LUMROFI-126532 format. One record per residue (C-alpha): residue in three letters; z, x, y. Coordinates in steps of 0.001 Angstrom, whole numbers, plus 500000, padded with zeros to 6 digits. Layout:
% LUMROFI-126532
AlaZXY;...
***
This chain:
% LUMROFI-126532
Met974302373980278653;Arg976362377188278670;Ser978615375966275861;His975537374942273875;Leu974025378423274212;Asn977336380001273295;Arg977356378024270057;Ile973872379296269203;Phe974778382927269940;Thr977959382551267919;Ala975945381169265021;Leu973557384103265126;Ala976453386551265215;Val977973384906262164;Leu974635385147260371;Leu974428388884261050;Val977968389368259753;Ile977174387429256591;Val973986389375255933;Ser975838392659256452;Ser978649391628254130;Cys976201390723251403;Arg974833394256251020;Gly975810396321248018;Gln977672395070244973;Asp977453391390244085;Glu980899390101245029;Thr980522387154242655;Gly980730389459239655;Trp977300388427238408;Pro974889391271237592;Glu971960391855239861;Ile968740390182238716;Pro966429392763237090;Glu963440393626239262;Arg964755391324241951;Pro962024390464244491;Lys962298392013247914;Pro963233389857250906;Leu960204388678252821;Val960096388367256589;Asn957843385532257688;Asp954859387099259469;Gly953450383783260707;Asp950486383718258326;Tyr949796380173257041;Ser946143380668256124;Val944822378865253056;Thr941237379619252096;Gly939014379117249093;Gly941380376630247510;Val944088379215246825;Ile947321380258248491;Ser948603383825248395;Glu952182384668247464;Lys952890385808251011;Val951601382583252568;Leu953365380388250002;Arg956661382148250663;Asn956075381842254410;Tyr955822378094253943;Leu958890377886251708;Ser960885379881254241;Arg960207377100256773;Ala960786374141254448;Ile962848371108255407;Thr963613367831253664;Glu962446365038255940;Ala962450362114253531;Glu960129359191254337;Phe959152360779257638;Leu955665359319257204;Ser956876355776256606;Ser956984353151259346;Gln959599350537260147;Gly959858347955257380;Leu957672349952254987;Ser960052352572253589;Thr961773352756250230;Asp965289353428251506;Gly965199351487254765;Tyr964659354302257249;Tyr961570356019258608;Gly960353358860260809;Thr961088358451264519;Glu959698360048267661;Asp962828362177267840;Asp962178363389264281;Glu958707364487265381;Arg960215366313268343;Met962818367992266158;Leu960306369243263558;Leu958068370771266216;Asn961048372248268057;Ile962431374129265053;Gly959018375296263841;Ala959049373498260473;Lys955976374193258344;Phe956707372462255032;Ile957890368853255365;Gly959413367863252031;Arg959480364344250547;Ala957724362947253610;Met956302359964251704;Tyr957061358285248381;Thr957980355156246509;Trp960886354790244119;Asn959520351826242223;Gly958305349255244797;Glu954746350344244018;Lys953163347347245749;Lys953301349405248964;Phe950137351096247714;Asn948419347767248463;Asn949694347688252065;Pro947120349189254459;Ala949792349604257149;Trp951801351979254961;Ala948799354273254533;Ser947392353983258056;Gly950776354619259670;Ala951236357768257595;Lys947754359065258326;Ala948147358464262055;Lys951405360425262089;Ile949911363291260069;Asp946901363484262385;Arg949128363390265467;Met951378366171264178;His948394368294263163;Thr947009368175266694;Lys950215369942267758;Asp950574372235264741;Pro947635372338262295;Asp949553374586259873;Ile952138371968258860;Ile952068370862255218;Phe953330367384254372;Gln954663366683250889;Ala954652363380249018;Ala956622362692245855;Met955564361231242514;Phe958797360431240736;Glu960005359840237188;Thr960082356059237473;Val957743353070237416;Ser958249349328237608;Pro956118346295236686;Gln954779346347240260;Val952176348870239093;Gly950552345814237544;Glu949635344697241078;Ile947604347848241789;Lys943878347740241008;Ile942588350864239312;Pro939903352388241544;Glu936557353335240069;His937096357013240787;Val940187357059238538;Phe938277355688235554;Lys935455358180236125;Ala937819361141236396;Phe939143360287232932;Gly935644359797231495;Lys936089356054231155;Thr933834353145232050;Pro935241351405235154;Glu936942348057234501;Asp938187345287236752;Arg941889345595235953;Cys945250346740237306;Phe947548349405235935;Asn949458348413232813;Tyr953220348946233020;Glu953743348438229288;Ala951156351127228518;Met953222353679230457;Lys956414353067228483;Asp957547354952225421;Glu956759352785222416;Arg960201353470220922;Gly961943352211224044;Leu963202355610225179;Tyr964314355568228825;Asp963586351868229171;Lys965695350440232036;Gln966616354034232900;Trp966866353239236611;Gly967844349561236307;Glu966219346364235111;Asn962419346414235037;Thr962130350179235311;Cys961374352986232909;Val960585356674232813;Pro956787356890232422;Asp955653358721229302;Met953218361454230328;Ser951728361637226854;His950156358224227572;Glu946801358158229327;Glu947848355187231471;Thr950646357296232942;Gln948264360171233590;Met945885357798235366;Trp948713356397237507;Phe949804359851238659;Tyr946204360836239352;Phe945773357681241428;Met948893358459243484;Ala947853362069244037;Cys944400361079245312;Phe945882358355247513;Tyr948217360858249168;Met945613363601249537;Asp943261361156251268;Leu945922360733253974;Gly946145364471254646;Ile949066365314252367;Glu948806368776250796;Ala951831369000248486;Leu953218366848245670;His956772366922244335;Cys956870365723240724;Gly960588365149240211;Gln962105365424236741;Val959002366593234911;Asn960868367399231701;Leu962166363836231522;Met958635362450231731;Cys957423364949229140;Ser960357364569226739;Met958853361634224826;Gly956208363711223070;Asp954201365560225697;Lys956393368675225694;Asp956096368906221909;Asn952324368752222367;Asn952353371780224694;Tyr952316369534227773;Glu948777368414227011;Gly949033365142228943;Trp950681366756231943;Arg948170369614231999;Arg945269367168231792;Met946573365112234703;Gln947336368198236771;Ser943950369736236099;Leu942203366588237298;Val944392366433240400;Arg943641370051241281;Glu939937369431240755;Ala940086366398243048;Ala941895368506245656;Lys938796370657246082;Thr937092367765247885;Arg939928365391248833;Ala942639367728250119;Arg942572368874253710;Arg942141372564252840;Gly940879372216249279;Ile944243372742247607;Val947336370752246709;Leu950666372462245992;Met952701370996243143;Asp956359371525242274;Ala959023369850240151;His962716370045239306;Cys962574372888236794;Pro962703376692236789;Gly959006376737235948;Ile956845375669233009;Val954478378272231570;Val951771377536229002;Asp949680380424227654;Gly950996382649230434;Lys950042380234233210;His952425378349235489;Leu951871374608235741;Phe953480374533239189;Asp952925376505242380;Phe956665376812242972;Ala959915375341241690;Ala962514373101243319;Tyr966081372188242415;Pro969361370914243860;Leu971692373544245296;Arg974381372889242644;Leu977325373766244854;Thr980785374621243640;Glu984003373579245398;Lys986509375964246886;Thr989398374248245147;Ser992034375727247439;Ser990379374118250475;Thr991777371080252256;Thr988560370538254245;Leu986001370058251430;Glu984717373645251557;Ala982124374768249027;Thr979882377693248170;Leu976508378474246653;Leu977001380461243453;Lys974549381839240927;Gly975393380703237409;His977164377469238384;Leu976239374597236050;Asp972443374464235649;Ser971568376282238877;Ile968124377897238818;Ile969173380844240997;Gly967896383913239160;Lys966251381824236436;Thr962704381037237553;Thr960066382286235165;Ala957209384785235069;Gly953541383916234781;Thr950238383521236574;Thr950342380863239281;Pro947684378171239797;Ser946282380311242649;Gly945707383185240240;Trp948376385729241159;Tyr951001386953238719;Thr954680386744239557;Lys957709387994237673;Arg959760385269239353;Leu958287381953240492;Pro959274381253244133;Tyr961533378232244611;Ile963400376065247068;Leu966901374622246831;Glu967411371228248447;Phe970401369096249350;Asp970032366427246669;Asn971167362797246706;Tyr972435360952243649;Gly975438358891244757;Ile979221359004244844;Ser981395359866241851;Lys984479358089240601;His986586360827242224;Pro985519360948245907;Gly987344363620247872;Lys988534365469244770;Ala987223368691243233;Asn986141368197239637;Gly983711371044238911;Asp980920368621238036;Tyr977552367865239616;Phe979246366136242524;Ile980604368272245322;Trp984090367049246174;Gly982994363786244567;Tyr979841363320246679;Asp976187364180246352;Glu975049367202248324;Ile973499365474251313;Ser976492363163251752;Trp978848366134251463;Ile977218368127254257;Gly977377365029256420;Leu981100364685255801;Val982200368216256645;Ser982601369256260266;Glu979500370191262210;Glu980864373686262803;Tyr981430374220259089;Ala977997372812258208;Arg976312375264260561;Gly978132378240259070;Phe977541377003255529;Val973768376763255931;Met973661380286257376;Glu975805381536254497;Cys973441379986251918;Val970386381596253523;Ala972078385004253559;Tyr973345384600249978;Leu969897383869248561;Glu968372386738250508;Lys970846389071248841;Val971119387599245352;Asp967648386155244738;Pro965279386424247716;Val962459384646245920;Gly964473381469246585;Tyr964744379574249868;Ile966965376870251307;Gln965046373684252053;Met966913372668255163;Pro968582369243255311;Gly966535367397257922;Cys966644363727256992;Arg967669362122253715;Val969394358952252640;Ala973123359449252117;Ala975349357636249675;Met977786356564252354;Thr978472356567256071;Asn980998358628257995;Lys982599358296261412;Tyr979183358746263025;Gly977772355882260981;Phe975043358047259517;Ser972843356911256693;Pro970536358641256397;Tyr971761362104257282;Arg969793363599260193;Cys970046367199261389;Asn968753366288264872;Thr970646367220268010;Arg972694364148268877;Ser971255362232271833;Asp970426358717272966;Ala967251359042270889;Cys969268360018267800;Pro972893358911268226;Thr973806359822264616;Gly972324363341264718;Arg974540366025263165;Asn973637368840265575;Leu972217371243262978;Glu968784371427264609;Glu969344374460266844;Thr971034376398264030;Ile967975375922261791;Lys965740376994264644;Ala967851380109265260;Ile967871381108261573;Trp964114380730261283;Lys963463382625264501;Tyr965012385772263048;Lys963857385385259448;
***
C-alpha cells in the first residue's frame, strides 16, 4: 500500500513540475495561439437544462473524458470481441469519469440493431451507472462505413415521418447509400463502402441510429470521418444533407434524449456554415511524434505535427447558441493498426510503427503515467481549449507481454489481470484539475 501511495504522490509531483516548466515562452518554437483561451478548472457543474449546454459545463465534461470503447456491449455482442466488465464499471466510478467515449457502436455488422439483447444490455448498464452517478454522459459512434447488413434492418415508421415520407414496409437499401460513381466502394474491405451523406437513404440511416441510441439513454454521438462521408457531393452543396440529418436528430433529442440534448462531434477541427458550428465540439487523434534519439519508444505531443488540430479549431456559434473563438476539442489515443516498420521511427501517422493505443500499451507503465501527465500539462499551456480523452479501454492492434488486447487502464488485479495501472494516475490528475 505504501509503495502504491508513493507512486501516486510521485506522479503528482511530476505533474506540478511539468506545469511549472510550461509557463512562459513556448519551448517548441511555435508562436502562441492568438487570443488563446484561458485554462478552466473543473468546478463540478454538469447541469444541462433547456436542451442546451453552456461552454463551462461542456468543458467540464471534456476535462473528464475517457475512451471506454464498447463498454455498453455484452459478451458475444460486441464489434471487436470485448465488452464492459464489472471492473470497468468500478474503475470509471473510482476515477470520476463523466464523459464515456465510444461506449457503443457497430463497425459494419449492422444486424446487431435487430438483437434485443444488445440494446437491453446497454440500457441496463446505463441505468445502473446512472443510479450511482446521474451526471455521466455515454457516447455512441456512427461511423463512416456501412455494409449490406443494413438491408436486414426494417425502417421504423418514425424515420419515414421525420423525413416527410409515407411509411413503407421495407428495410434500408445499401445500394442507395453508395456513391453512384463507385467512390469509396470497398473502402473498408469487401461488401463495405463509405456512405454518401448527400443521399437521403444515408441520412435516414444515421437518423435511425441516433434515435436508437438516444432511446437507450445515450447523450452523445461521435460521427467519425465526417469529411469523408461528405466528400462525394455534400460538402460542395454546403453540407445540406449533413445539416438536414443533424437538424432532425437534434429535434428528436428534445423528446428522446435523457436531458433533451445530444452532443455531436466528429474528426475535424470544426465545420461552420453561415457562422454556425455543426458540431458541439471536435475530436481528433493525438498525432504524436517520436523522440528519434530514444531507445525506449519515447514520444511527445507537439502542435503543428502532421495534421494535428492543436491550435486549429474554428470560431463560430455552437449548437447551444454561444459563440466561441475556438471550438473545444478532445484528443484521443486512436487505433488504426500496425505499420510495415514496427519499432522504428518514421515520422508518419504511426508512432514507432504502431497506432497510438497500441504504443501506449507497449511502453513501460512508469513512462505511460508520466506521458499522460505531460500531455495534459502541454495542452493546458499551449491550447487549453483542448483536452486529453484518457485511454480507458480500446482494441489494440497487437498484444504485449501482458497479453492485452484491448488496452485497459484499470489497476491490475484478479478482476483485470491485463490492466496497465494507469487508473490512479488519471484519478490524481482529475482531482487537481
